[in-house]
N, C-alpha and C positions, 0 to 999 in steps of 0.2 A: 230456524235457518240452519242449513247445512252447507258448509264450504268443503268442496272436494279438491284433492290434489292428486292427480294421476296422469301418467303420460298418455299422449294421443297415439297409441300404437295398437294394432290388432293383436289378439292373443292375451294370455295371462299377464297381468301387471299388478304392481303394488299400488294400493289406493289408501291414502290417509284422509281423514276428515275431521272437522270440528263441528260439533252440534252446539247451537246456541239457542236454548229455549226462550220464547217470548210470550207474554200474555197479551200483546197488542200487535198481531201480525200486520194489520193494515197500516199502522204507523211506521213499523219497520220497513215495510215495502215502499211507502211513500218517501221515507228518508233515504233509502238506498237508491231509489229511482232518481231522486233529486241530485244526489251526490255523484252517481255513476252512470246514469242513463239506463235505458232498457234495451238490450240487444235483441231479445226475442222472448216470447212466452211459450213455455213447453207445457202442454196440457196432456196428462197421461192418467191412465187407470192402471194401477199396479196390484197384482196378486202375488203374494210371497209364500213359498213353501220352504220348509226347513228339512234338509236331508243331511243327517250327520251334522257336521260343522259348516255346511254350505247353505247359503240362502239362495234359492232359485227365484228370480224375479221374472214374472210374466207381465210385460208391459204392452198396453195398447196406447200408442202415441198419436194424437191428432195430427193429421197431415203427413204422417210418416208410415204408420202401420204397426205391425206386431213384432216384438223383440223378446228375446230371452237373455238374461244376464245371470251368470254364476258368480256368486260372491263367497269365496272361501274365507272364513274368519279364522285366522291363525291364532294358536295359543302362543304365549310368550316363548315357549320352548321350541316351537316349530320354525323351520326355515322357509324362505320363499320358495325354494325348490320343492319342498314337501307340499306346499299349497298348489304349485303348478301341477304336480302329479295328481293331486285330488281333483283339480279342475279338468285335467285331461281325461281322467277315468270317467268322470261324469259326462263329459262331452261325447266320449265314445258310446256310453250307455244311452245317450239321448240322440245319437246319430247326428251330432253337430260336427261338420267338417271344418278344417282350418280355413278353407276359402269362404266359409259362411261368416267369419268374424269381421267386424268392422272396427275402425279406429275412431276415436273421438267420442264426443257426447252428442246427445240428441240435438242440442242447440247448434252444434257444428253442422249436423246434417240439414237442419232447417235453414240455416243461413247460407248454405252452399247451393240450395235449390235455385234454379233460375226463376225470375219473376214472370208471372203470366201476363200477357197483354190484356188490357181491359177494353 
């Protein structure tokens, strides 16, 4: 299980996370669902490339489409501003414009979509 903490804002942002390995994911899922409920299920296929200290995630998300995420992994000596510069340089090289950026997580995009009539 991975818990993320990051602001819902477009553009470069700091992200912290906690990884908690489990050898019984089904039991963990059932316990969390019983305790907290299920807001949505995000199904995605992710391909990851490493360019320098940046992880480039290419995601195919069911019901949403294709996305790219740049995750600059800072060293302890680097500042957030240095990470932003690295991300902006890669964005320019990949022709990603500021207006292409989205705020929030995939689950936010999924739950914001209007329901279709049946």
